[in-house]
N, C-alpha and C positions, 0 to 999 in steps of 0.2 A: 430772203428777208422774212417771209411768212413762216418758213421752217424754224428760224431762230426764235420767233415770237412764240410759236407752239412749244418749243423746247423749254423756253423760259417760263411759260405758264405752267407746264407740267412740273418743273422744279419747284415753283412756288406752291403749287397745290400739294406736292409731296411733303414739303416742309410744314405746311399748315396741318396736314394729316398727322405727321409725326408729333407735332406740338399738341394736337388734340388728343392723341393716344396717350402721351405722357401725362397730360393734365388729368385725363380720365383715370389713369392708373394711380396718380397721386391722390385724387379724390377718393378712389376706392380704398386705398391704404388708410387714408385718414378716417374714412367711415368705419373701416374694420377696427382701427385703433380706438376710436371714440367709444367711451363707456359712460354710463349714467349711474349715479348713486342718489338715492332719495332718503332723506331724514325726516321722519314725521315729527310734529311738534311735541305732542305728549300722548300718553295712553288714554287720557280722559279729555272731555271737552272743558274749555275754560271760558269764563264770562268776563268781559271788560264792562264793568258797571260803575255807576257813580259819577257820570258826567265826564270828567277828565281822569283817565287812568292809563296804565301801561302794563305790558307783560314782556318778559325777555325769553328768547329761545336761543339755543346754542347748536352749532353744527361744526363738524371738524373737516379740515382740509389737510390730508397727510402730505408730508414734504415731497413725496415722489409723484404727486398728481400735477399734471399740467392742465389747469382749468381753462376751458373755452367759454363756458356759459353757466351762470347760476340763476335759477328762477325760483321765485316764491309763489307757491300756490296756496292762497288764503281762502279757506272755506268758512263762511260766516252766515249768521242770520241776525238782522238788526231789529230792534224794537219797532213795532208798527207805529209807535207814537213819536218817533224821532222827527226832528225838524231838518229836512234834507239840506236846506240852504245854510244851516249853521253847524251841522255835524260833519266830522271828518275823521279819517283814519290815516295816520302817518307811519311810514316805515323808516327805520334807522338801522344802518349796519355799521358796527364798530364805532359808534358815535357820530356818524355822518348821515344826515337825512338824504334819502334818494327818491322817495315817492310818497304822494298823498292822493287820497281819493274820497269821494262822497259815498258813504254806504247807502245801499238801497234798502228801504224798509219793506219787509214782507212778513206775512203772517205764518206761512207754512213752507215757503220755498227757500232752500239753501242756496246761497249765492257763492260764486267763485271769482276771485280776482287773481290774475297771473301777472307777475311783475318780474322783469329782469334786473338783477343787481349789477351795477357797473363793475366790470372785472377788476378795475384798479382799486376798488374798495375791499376786495377779498384778500385775506392774509392767510399764510400757512399756519396751521394749528387751530385754535378755537376762535370761531367767529361768533359775535353776539348780535342777534337780530332783535331789535326792540319794536314792538307794535304799540303805538300810542293811539288811544281813542278819545276824541272829543265828541261825546254823544249827548246832544241837547234835545230835550223834549219839553212839551208844555201841554197843560190841560186847558189853557185859556189863551188861544193865539191872538185874541183881540187886545191883550195887554201890550202897552208900548214897550215895557221892559219886563218880560216874563221872568219869574224867579227860576233859577236853575233847579231842575228835578234830578233826583238820583234813582228812585225806585223804578221809574219808567225808562231810564237812560241805560241801555245795555246793548252789548254786542257779543253774541255767542260765537266763539272761535272753536270750530270742530276739530276733532283729533285726526281728521283726514287731511288737514293742512300740512304742508311739507315744504322742504327746501330741496330742489332737484339740481344736482350738480352734473354737468357734462364735462368729462375730462379724458385725458389720455395718460395712462400709467407709463412713466419712463422705465426702460429696462433696468434690471439690476446692474450695478457698475462693478461687481466683483469684490466689494468690501463687506466685512461682517456687519458693520453698522447699517449699511444700506439694506442688506438682507434682513436684519432685525426689524427695520421700519416696514418692509414689505410683509414680513411674517405676521406682524400685529396690525397691519393696515385694515381699515374698515372694509374695503372690498374683498380682501383675502379672507378675513374672518367671516364676513357675511355669506360668502359663497362656500365656506367650508373647505378651502383649498390649502389649509395648513394642518400639520400634525407633528407630534413627537412620536418617534418610533423606537422601540426597544426589542430585543430578542424575545421570542415566544416563551422560552424558559428562562426568564430574566433572573439574574442574581439579585441579592438584597442591595448591593451597591449600585447596580444599574437602575433599579426602580427608585432608589433614594435620589440619585442624581437627576432622574427624570422628573420626580415630583418637585424638586427644588426649581428646575428649569420651568416647569409648568406654572409654579407659583409666581415667578417673575413675569412670565408672559401674561398670566391672568390679571395681575395687578395693573399691567400697562394696557390691557385690552379695553378699548372704549365701549365695546358692545358687551355689556355685562351679562346679557341673557344668552350670548353665544359662547359655547365652550370650545377650547382647543383640545382635541382628543389625544390620548396616549393609545397607540396601537402597536400590535405586534408587527415586526418588520416582515412584509411580504409584498410582492408586486401587486396582488389583487387589492390589498388594503390601501396602497399608496398610489394607485393608477390615476386618480383624479386630483392628486395634490400637486401644487406648483411650488410649494415651499415646505421643506421637511427638515426637522432636526432629528438626527439619528444619534442615540446615546447607547453605547455598548462597550464592553471590554474588547480589547483588540482581537483576542482569539474568537470572539463571537461575531465579529463584523463579517458581512458578506464579502466574498472575494472581489466583486466588482467595485466595492468601495475601498478596500485595501489597496487596490492597484492605483487609485487616484490620490492617495495620501503621500505626503512628503516622506522620503525614505531616510532623511538625514537626522531624524530625532530618535533618541533612546526612550522608547515608551515605557521602559521599566522604571525610569526615574522622572518621567515627564508625562503630562497629559497634553493632548493637542486638540484645539478647536479649529477646524479647517473647512472652508467653503469649497465645495466641488459641484460640478454639473453632470447630471446623468439623464439622458433622454428628455431634454427640455425641462428637467426638474432640478431646481436649485436645492442643494442638500448641504446642511451644516452638520459635519461629523464631529462628535465629541467622544474621544476614546483615549484609552490608556491600558497598559498591562497591570497597573496598580489600582487596587480597589479604592484606596484612600484618595489618590489623585483624581480618579474619575469622579468621585463625589465632590472633590474640590472644584473641578471643572464645571460640574453641575451648578454649584453655588455661584461660580463666575457668570454663567449664563443667566442666572436668576437676578444678578445685579444689572439692571437695565442702564444705569449710568455708565458702567464699564463697557457694556455692549455697544452703546452709542458712540464710544470714543475710538473704536477699532477701525481705522481706515486702511486695513490690510485684509488679506484673504485667510490669514491664519494667526493663531495665538497659542503660544506655548505656556502651559501652567505647570509650575513646579512647587516645591515645598516653600519657597520664599515668596511666591506670588501673593499679593494682597487681594483678597476677594470679598471681604466682609463689607456690607453696607453700613451706613451710620446707625448707631444705636438710637432707637426711638426714646425721646425724653418727653415726659408729661410736664409741661410748664404750668406753674401755679398762676403766673401772671401772663395772660394772653393779650397782646396788643391787637386791637381790631383793625387799625389802619396805620401804615408806616408813615405816610406823608399827609394824611387828612383827605377827606372826601367832600366835594361840593355837591349839593342837591339844589337844582334849579327848577322853577315852575310852580304854579299855584296849585292849590288843592292837595290831594293825597299823593305823596312821593315816598319811595322806599329805597333803602340801601341794605343789602343782605351780605353777611359775612359768614364764611364757612369755618367751622372750628373742628379740626381732626381730633379724634379720641379713640383709643383702642376699644374694640368691640366688647371686651369684658369689663370696661370701666363705665361707671355711671356718675352723674353729678351728685355730690354729697351736700350736706347742709353747710350753711355759711358761704356758699358760692354767691357771688353778686357781680353785677355789671355796673361799672362807673362810666357814665357817658358825659364827655366834655364837648360842648358845642356852642355855636353862636348863630345868629340869624338876623334877617333884615328887620328894620324898624318900621316899615310901612305896612305891617300886617294888621289884620283885625284881631287884636289880642283877646277879644271876648270869645273867639271861635278857633283860635290856632292852638295846636298842642303837638306833643311828640309822644310816641308809644314805642315801647320795647317789646319784642316778641322772640321767643325761643321755639324753634321748630313750628313757627306760625301760630303759637299759642301766646296771647298777650300776657305779660307779667307785670306791667306797670305803665302809667302815663303821667305826664306833667303838662300843665298849662304854660304856654309861652307868655312872657311879660316884656314890656318895653324897657323896664329897669334893667333886666338881665340880658338884653339882646346882644351886648358885646362880649358876654362871657357867662354862659349858663352851665349848670351841671346837675345831673341826677344820678342817684345810686339806688339800684333796685335789686333786692335779693332774688335769687332763682328759687321758686317754690320747690319743695321736696317732692310734692305729689305729681310733678311732671314726669317722673320716672324716665328721665332722659339717659339713654345708654348709647355709647359709641358716638360716631360723628354727628354733629348737630349744627344748626344755623342760628345766628343772631340777626334779627332784622330791626333796623331803626326806621320807623315810619313817621314822617312829618305830615301834618295837615296844615298847610300854609294858606290860610284864608286871607284875602285882600279886603280892604275897606271899600266902600261903595258897592254898587250892584254890578257884579262881574259880567252880567249878561248885557249890560248897556255900554261897556267900554271895551276897547281892544287891548288885551293884556300882552305884555312882552314876556317871552319865555324866561328871560333872565331877571325879571323884576323882583319876584319873591325868591328868596334863597335861604339856605341853611348850610352850615359847614360843620362837619364832624371832625374834631381835631385829633392829632396823633396821641394825645394824652388819654384818649378813651381806652378803657382796659376792662378785661374780664378777669376777675379773681376767681380762680377755678380750684375747687376742692373735689377730689374724686374718691370713689371707693370701689373695691374689687367685688364683682358679682360672682360668687363661687357656688351657687346652687346648681346641682346637676340637672338642669332643665334645658329643653330646646329653646326656651325663652331667652337663655343666656348664651346660646351657641354663637360663636365657635368655641367658647370655653367648654371643656378644659383643654382642648387641643391647641389652642393659641392663648397665650397670656401676654398682655401688653405688646401685642403685635408680632410675637415670634413663636415658633413651634415649641411646644411645651413637653419635650421628651416623649414623643409619640411612637407607639409601636403598632404596626399594621400586620395583622395575622391573615394570611391568604391561604386558600386551598392549594394543594400541590398541582392539581390539574386546572389550568386557567384557560378560559375561552374568551370569546369576544366580549361577553357581558361582564366578565371579571375586570377586563381592562377598562371598559366603559364605567364601571362602578368606581374604580380608582380615579378616573378622569373627573367624574361628577363631584366626588368628595373633595378632591384637592383643587378643583376649579374654584369653588367657593372659599375654601380655606386660604387659597392663594390671594384672592381678592381682599381678604382681611389682613393678610400678612404685611407687616411694615418693613421687614428686612429678611435677609437670607441666612440669618443665624438660627439657633435652635436645632433640634434634631428630630429626624423621622427615620425609623428603622423598620425594615420589612422582615417578616419571619414566615416560615412555612408551617405546614400542619404538625410537624414534630416539635413545636416549641415547648420548652419546659417552663414550669412556673417560675423558676429562679431568673429566667430571662426577662420576665415581665414585672419584676418588683420595681416599684417607683416609676411605672410607666403609665401614660394615658393611652388606653388600648382601643383600637378600632379592629373589630373582628368581622371579616367579610366571608360569607359562605353559607353552607347548609349544615344541618345536623349531621349529615353523613360525611362531609368532606372537611369540616373544621373542628378540630378537637376542642378548642377553647369554647366554642358554642355548645358542643355536646356535653362537656364536663360541667358547664355552668347552666344547663337547661333549667334546673330547679330554681335558679336565681332570676331567670328572665320573667318579665311580666306576661309576655306571650310565649308560652312554652310549647314544645313539640309533644306529640302524643307518644305512646310507649314504643311505637315502631320507628319514630323519627321521620315519618313520611309527610306529616302535615302539622299545622298549628291548631291547637285546641282552644276551647272556650275558657274564659276567665271571669272574674267578678265584674268586669267592665263591659264585656262584649261576648255575645253568643256567636259561635263560629261553627257552621256545618262542616262535617268531615271533608267533603269534597272541596268546599270553598277554602278550607285551611290549607289545601295543596296548591291554591292559585293566588296566594297573597304574599306580599313582601312586608317586612316590619323593620322599624327603627326603634331601638330600645337603649336608653341611656341609664345605666345602673352603676352602683358603687363597684369599684374594682375589687375582686376577691383576692388580688395579689398585692395590694398595698393600700393602707388607710389614706383617705383624702384624695384618692385618684378615681378616675372614671373609666367605664368600659362602654363603648358604643357597639352594639350588635347590629350589623346590616345583614339581614338574613331572610331566607324564604326556602320553600321546598326545592327550588331549582334556581339556577343562575339568572334566568330571565326575571324571576320575581324579586331577588334581592337587588337586581339592577333597577327595577321599578321603584323600590324603596329609596335607593340612592339618589334618584332624580329629585326627590323632595329636598335634598341638601345640595343641589347643584348650582343654585343661583338665588339672589335675593328675591327674584320674582316668584319663587316657589317656597322658600323657607318660611314665609309668613303663615303658610297653611299648617305648619307643625308647631305644636306647643306641648307643654307638659313634659313627660319623659317616655312616652310610648306612642307609636303611630303605626297604622296599618293602611296599605293601599292595594289596589288591584288594577287590572288592565282597563277597566271601564272608567278609571279616574276617580273612583270613590276613595276618599281619605277620611280616616277616623283617628283623632288624636285624643289622648287621655293623660291624666296625671295620676300616677300610682303612689308616689312618695307622699307622705303626710305633709300637710301645710305647715310651714315653719311658724312658730309662735311669734307673733308680732312684738311681744314684750321682750324678745331677746336683745333688742338694741337697748343697752343701758347707758346711763350717764357716763360711766367709766369707759365703755367701748367707744362712745362718741368722742370723748376727750382724747382718747388714744389715736383717733383718726386725725385730730387737729394738732399738728406739730407746734404751731404757734401758741395755741392755748396751753399745750403740755409744757412748753418751755417757760411760759409765764407762771404757771402753777409751781414748777420746780423752783423758779426764782423766789416766789413767795415763801415756799417751804424753807428754803435756805435762809432767807431773812428771818423767819420765825425761829429757826434753830439758833441762829446767831443771837437774836434777842433773848431767847431762853437761856442760852449759855452765859450771856452777859449777866442776866439776873442771878443765875446760880453763883457766878463768881463774886458778884457784889454782895450777895447774902453771906457767902462763906467768909469774905473779907470783913464784913461787919461783925460776924460772930467771933472771928479771931481777935478783933480789936476789943470787943466786950470782955473776952476771956482774959486778955492781958491787963485790962483795967481792974479786974477783980484781983 
């Protein structure tokens, strides 16, 4: 009997031990799979001021993330004069309130609050985190009903605040659409685990297809300060990459990739986009034996809408395949809201609308905003108003009135001196003040309200900015969102820095590109002038290895010395001979091969230095440092920008040119001219008839 008990006990202990080992293994696997990604609020500190106010922050959850926990780390400092028992900060995720707390007043110490967001409130895609502050202060606490203060009521939110997401990335499921999501995913881009690979001695069509693909990925990339590199294909260059797009003519593909491709396709009359796996590396191969079809396949990859629809591991592209993205249209009448927007709560409340506009377009005269709205009747109409802002610059205000509460309207012209170019925002800001002393009553959040109706509209007139200046970049290489017949001149011998220069330039151009149409052609050092007629030219290289730079040295603002080994001084900048060999330059000049076209020289005494120059045009975070038409940079980060072209005469804009920009006014004037012609013709006929009658009477 005792022996049986011992055996049973041993069996039980063994089973418990096995379960423990299994649980430990599962926990270890989960811990290994768990990853964290942190999104900081902004690059600068923000202040919540004015009593009741709010700020919105956004963070992304890619579709392939399985989120286990999301935490908000809020770093703040509150006014030392705040009233702790009346002040509060509330957090709202996607419209649902999930946490409130009383801020701690401190003169010098930064405070941190860490809050977990309920998992059921998180959505795939863009999440909106709203931080509302009700910061009350008083200079006379003995008053029974102290008046609300604004100057002393503030809460500083530091740029170290963040949203921290703990997640597990689901493995790729073998479809191109899923690969595409992983390739441009936040974690992949942040870690630099993706790349586009081309052969070292790439042909023009291979590079053309690659930059089209890069443009599509750059546009979809949420981390605009992180680039997706174009690299030459080699094991060393790709060893740390988990997702790679290889673009090459079939004859240039490595043997290990050829063996993984489908063998039932005629690549002379087709291109194939196929997902394969090599050494734990997911690789999307884009190849063909046809130059034209390889380029067409590159345009297909650039069309993110098409890539997101491929629930298979391969796609065949032929002459009949539709790859073009929709043409960008610039609407004259932009509707601000499709269904109307409600704004609730007292004091200052805002609603912001994003208006897309090609980077080369600016707001012209006679543009205006027509705001149609209504609001509650229980407001203090002596203090309530609405303000319109464009890019946070106020352009007009109107006082709210009880008479018009059920249907109000305001039309405000957009000032010409705002100089708004490219995408911009329109903000509608309501100051909804209540009657009575708000410090003595408990307000309901929904009590004061305003509603912006769907009839609100922006009447938008635009004009093209065509001056060859970095202020107007990416013009002339993009026009209305598409590539503007671009020719890229490369040295015949390309190294790592040459590919990185191409990456930098087309990373930013791709962010501005609105479609996959237009044309980019690559040329070698033997390019002839006839090939560059009517092209917008980007010349990359040195005096020694790029003929276009060498032949046009006399036209450059920063010219090479007689030996071509370094850049010499000019009227804007003194350059020591040794220093001239250690700098890179960007120069935007008139093309010598076609009137009305431009040439961008990205050059330096060595590839390392023209790569430094290209970094200035790699992202929006660096391009603001460049203005005018010539810039110099060095390894120490010193940047000098100048304008060499003469300032255009401000009087060039005439009444006639302004009228020609306005098609509605032009049509009206043509109609008036036609009416006057008809009246004049009628008068002539009447006079002639009268004279004939008089002649007969005689």
